[in-house]
C-alpha positions as CSV (number, residue, x, y, z in Angstrom):
1,X,1.3,11.1,-10.3
2,X,4.5,12.2,-8.6
3,X,6.0,10.9,-5.3
4,X,4.8,13.9,-3.3
5,X,1.3,13.7,-4.7
6,X,1.1,10.0,-3.8
7,X,2.2,10.8,-0.3
8,X,-0.5,13.4,0.0
9,X,-3.2,11.2,-1.5
10,X,-2.4,8.2,0.6
11,X,-2.0,10.3,3.8
12,X,-5.5,11.8,3.2
13,X,-7.0,8.4,2.5
14,X,-5.6,7.2,5.9
15,X,-6.7,10.4,7.7
16,X,-3.1,11.1,8.6
17,X,-1.7,14.6,9.2
18,X,1.9,15.5,8.3
19,X,2.6,15.5,12.1
20,X,1.1,12.0,12.5
21,X,3.1,10.7,9.5
22,X,6.2,12.3,10.8
23,X,5.8,10.7,14.2
24,X,5.0,7.3,12.7
25,X,8.1,7.4,10.4
26,X,10.6,9.2,12.7
27,X,11.0,11.8,9.9
28,X,10.6,15.5,10.7
29,X,7.3,17.2,9.7
30,X,9.3,19.7,7.7
31,X,10.9,17.0,5.7
32,X,7.5,15.3,5.0
33,X,6.3,18.7,3.9
34,X,9.2,19.1,1.5
35,X,8.6,15.6,0.1
36,X,4.9,16.4,-0.5
37,X,5.7,19.7,-2.3
38,X,8.4,18.0,-4.4
39,X,11.1,20.3,-2.9
40,X,13.2,17.4,-1.7
41,X,13.5,13.7,-2.4
42,X,13.9,11.3,0.6
43,X,16.6,8.7,0.9
44,X,15.6,5.1,0.1
45,X,15.4,4.4,3.9
46,X,13.0,7.3,4.5
47,X,10.9,6.5,1.5
48,X,10.6,2.9,2.7
49,X,9.5,4.1,6.1
50,X,6.8,6.3,4.5
51,X,5.6,3.5,2.3
52,X,5.4,1.1,5.2
53,X,3.3,3.6,7.3
54,X,1.1,4.4,4.3
55,X,0.6,0.7,3.6
56,X,2.0,0.6,0.1
57,X,5.1,-0.8,-1.6
58,X,8.1,1.3,-2.2
59,X,7.8,0.4,-5.9
60,X,4.3,2.0,-6.0
61,X,5.3,5.1,-4.0
62,X,8.4,5.8,-6.0
63,X,7.1,4.6,-9.4
64,X,5.9,6.8,-12.3
65,X,2.7,4.8,-12.7
66,X,-0.3,6.3,-11.1
67,X,-2.8,3.7,-12.5
68,X,-1.1,0.9,-10.7
69,X,-3.2,-0.7,-8.0
70,X,-2.0,-0.1,-4.5
71,X,-1.2,-3.4,-2.9
72,X,-2.2,-3.9,0.7
73,X,0.9,-4.8,2.7
74,X,-1.0,-7.2,4.8
75,X,-2.2,-9.1,1.7
76,X,1.3,-9.2,0.4
77,X,2.6,-10.7,3.6
78,X,0.0,-13.4,3.5
79,X,0.7,-14.1,-0.2
80,X,4.4,-14.6,0.7
81,X,3.5,-17.0,3.5
82,X,1.2,-18.9,1.1
83,X,4.0,-19.3,-1.4
84,X,6.0,-21.2,1.2
85,X,3.3,-23.9,1.6
86,X,3.2,-27.2,-0.2
87,X,1.2,-27.3,-3.4
88,X,-1.7,-29.3,-1.9
89,X,-2.1,-26.6,0.8
90,X,-1.9,-23.8,-1.7
91,X,-4.6,-25.4,-3.8
92,X,-6.9,-25.5,-0.8
93,X,-6.3,-21.9,0.0
94,X,-6.8,-20.9,-3.7
95,X,-10.1,-22.8,-3.8
96,X,-11.4,-20.9,-0.7
97,X,-10.2,-17.6,-2.1
98,X,-11.8,-18.3,-5.5
99,X,-15.1,-19.2,-3.9
100,X,-15.1,-16.0,-1.7
101,X,-14.3,-13.8,-4.7
102,X,-17.0,-15.5,-6.8
103,X,-19.6,-15.1,-4.1
104,X,-18.7,-11.4,-3.6
105,X,-19.0,-10.7,-7.4
106,X,-22.4,-12.5,-7.5
107,X,-23.7,-10.5,-4.5
108,X,-22.4,-7.3,-6.1
109,X,-24.0,-8.1,-9.5
110,X,-27.4,-8.8,-7.9
111,X,-27.3,-5.7,-5.6
112,X,-26.6,-3.3,-8.5
């Protein structure tokens, strides 16, 4: 999937119009339109603004891979904070996360 297609797909998923994306990024609606159509390529600064508003990494937005999972920026921020903690604290957090994931998968398996 190309850069412009990703913008369109993510914009729709967030129920954003071109105008709303333009206002949130400080980029003109005309420029957003050109990026979506593939008529122009944004600067790195503008691409980063778009990625931030759409809640994805710049790597995902600009990358060639369309099967790559979109990482939630809030989750990434939390992971970065966890990485700063001492090992004993990390292990506690991982234990809780593992339990929550296991419980979710169990509930999902029994509700199917």
